[in-house]
Each structure stands twice: as C-alpha cells, then as structure tokens.
N, C-alpha and C positions, 0 to 999 in steps of 0.2 A: 613601727614608727619610732623616730629618734627623740623620744621624750627625755629630758634631763641629761642630754649629752652636750656638754659645753667644753670639751677639751679636758686637759689634766687639771684637776682641782688641787693638786699638791697637798692634799690632806689638811685643808684650811677652810674656815668659813669664808663667805664671799668678801666681806669688807676687809678682813685681814689679808686675804689672797690678793685683792686688788692693790693694797698698800705694799705688799711684799714684791709684787711684779713691778710696780712703779719704781720702788727703791732699787731693785736689781738692774732694771733697764737704765735708770739714771746713772748708776755706778758704772755700767758698761760703757755708756756713751761718753762719760766724763773721763774715765781712766783707761778706756779701750780694752779692758779685760777684767774679769771677775772669776773667783773660784767658788763654786757652789756645787750642790748635788746634781747629778745628771738629769734628774726629773725637773728640777728648777731651771737648769740651764736650757732645756728644750722649751720650756714655757717662756722664759725671758728672750730666747732667740726669736721665737715666733713674733712676739710683740715688738722687738727692736726692728726686725725686718719690715714689719708693717709701717712703723713710724718713718723709717728712712724712705720707704717707697712713697709715702704720702708727700714727704718733703721734695723728693726728686720730681714727682709728677707736678707738684705745685710750681717748682722752679722752672721746669721745662715748658709747662703751659704758659707761664708768664713770659718767658723768653720768646716762645713762638708767637705770642700775641704781639709783642713789641716788634719782632722781626718782620711781621706782616706789613709794617709801615716804615720801619727804619732797618735797612739791610746792613749798614756798616756797624761792626761790633763796637768800635770806639765811640761812635756817636750814640749808640744805644746805651752804653754804660754811663756816659756823661748825662744823658737825659734822665736816667734813673736817679743819679745823684742830685740833679736839679729838682726832680719831683720829691725827693726826700727832704730837701732843704726848706721847702715851703710850698704853700698852695697859692698859685698866682696864675695870671693869664697874660698874653702878649700885650693887650690893650688896656690892662687894668690900671686904675689910678686910685690914689688914696682919697677917700671921700672927704669933703669939707665937714667942718663941725656942724653946720646946718643939716647936711645929709646924714651925719651920724646921729643927730638928735631925732630926725625922722625915723631912723632905724632903732631908736631906743638905746643908743650907745652913749657913753660919756665922751665929752669933747677931748681933743688932743692938745697938749701944749705945743709950742713952736718947736721945742727940742725933740719931743716924741715924734712929731710929724716929720721932721727932718730925718730922723733915724729910719722911720718906716719908708719914706720916699727913697732914701739911699739904698736900703736893702732891696726894695722892689726894682729899682733901676738896675742894680747889679745883677739880679736874677734874670731880668728881661734881656740885658746885654749879653749875658752868658748864653742864653737860649738862642738869640739871633746870631751869635757868633758860630753856633753849630749848624743852624739852618737859616739861611738868609730870608727865604720867603715867609712872611708872617703867618699866612694861613696854614702852610705846611708845618711851620714850627708849632703852632697851637695844636694842630692835629696830632703831631708826634708827642707833645707834652701830655695831652689827654690820654693817649694810648699808653704812655709810660705810667701814668697814675693808675690806669686800669690794670696794668701788669703788676704793679705793687700791691693792688688790692687782691689780686689772685694769689700772690705769694703770701700775703697776710692771712688770707683764709686758711691756707695750709698750715701756717704757724699756729693759728688758734686751734685748729683741729688737733695738732700734736700737743699743744699746751694743756688741753683738757685731760690728757693721759699721762702727763709728766709733771712732777712737782715744781720744777724750777725753769724760769724763763732763760737763764744762762745756758742750760742744756739745749734748749730749742735753738738758741742762737748758734751754738757750736755745731748743731746738725746742719744748719744752712751754710755756715761759713766754712766748715771743714769737711763734713762728710758728703754733702751734695756735690761739690767740685770733684771729690775723689771718686764717687760712684756714678757720675752723671751718665756714663755710657754703659753701665752694668745693669743687667736685668735680674736682680735677686742675688743671693749668695754674698751678703755683706758681712756676715759673721761666720765664725767657725767654732766647733766644739771639739775639744781634745780630751779624751778620757784619761784620768789620772790614777785609776785604781780605787781601792776601797779604804774608807776612813777607819782608823782604829777606834774601837769603842762600840760603835753601832753598825759597822761594816757598810755604811752608806756608800754608794757608788759616786765618786767625786769626778768633777770635770772642770775644765777651764774654758770659759766662753770669752772669745776675743773678736775684735773687729779685724776683718781681712785687710 
C-alpha cells in the first residue's frame, strides 16, 4: 500500500514546503526562468504544469461554451467585453425611486439616475449593434456571462495555490494564448552541473 507517498518532500516540513513551492512557481511564471536545485526544479515543474493546464482547460471550456451560441470570433470577443463591463439585460430599465424603496435601496438623485440610464442605454446599444434580434442578443449575453464564470472558476482554483493575483492574470493573458494548442510540456529543465560548497545538482527551470 502507498502510505505516506506524496511526491518529493524536498527535505522540508509540509507548511514550509508548500510556501517554497508557491514561491518557486510564482518566480517561474513571472520571470519565465529560475535557477534552483534539480530536486526543487522537478517539484516546481510539476506544480507549474498543473496550474497552466487548469488555466488552459478553463479558457477552452469557456470558449467552447460561448461558441455553441456565437460562432463568429469577433462577435464572441465583443460579447465577453460587454459582459465584463456590467451586468444588464436587453429590456432592463432603471427602477424608479418608489421601486427602489420597495427593494430597500436608497433613492437616486436626478444626476445619478441620468448617469445610470446613459450607461445602460450605451451597453444595450452596443449589444444590439452586434446581434439585431433582441432574444438572440439576450441569449448570447447570458452565455457570455456563463463563459466568464467558467473562466473565473479556473482563476480561483489557481489563486488558491499561488500568492499573487497578478501572476494568475499573467497566466491567462500571456501563457494561455501561447500554449492553447499544446498538451503539456510547458516548461523545460536544463541541468547546470554541481554547486560549489555542497555539490548540489543545479538546474535551470524555464518556460518553453
């Protein structure tokens, strides 16, 4: 039976090992290469490959979900941008102050109402300029929001294992487009020989 077999422990207690792996992977993803011992490079490589795989699966699943409704790439990208800009619907209207009071919300001044109405009208106009039919436009917008939620789930899964949100953003903005058609092998280890002093086997871990 495989009791207490959990990969290379790199001679560290659990809490310190997790922190060291997070730090190494974060440095690799930010700077695209790190110099560490060979044992640590193998551990960091395994974790980095898993995280990039999660990001790619999240992005591809979101794209496939949106493409099931919107086949045109340009329209799909514009819908995602609209979904990011705000939550609205095709037939939505700004509620009156009486309706807001019934909902337990504070009343709006005339200026604030004008700003909200202008913003909503602009979003609705941009949506209907992409898709003329109102029902199809609403369906596409809903699907775009669902696609964003799928990608957000992948981001949160990665953020649990990395210390900085900036690194997660770089994964989705830089590495996912780079590796979108690649099945593994996102990193490479190059052996550098032995370190003076303790003769530890050193290596360079870098993004492909």
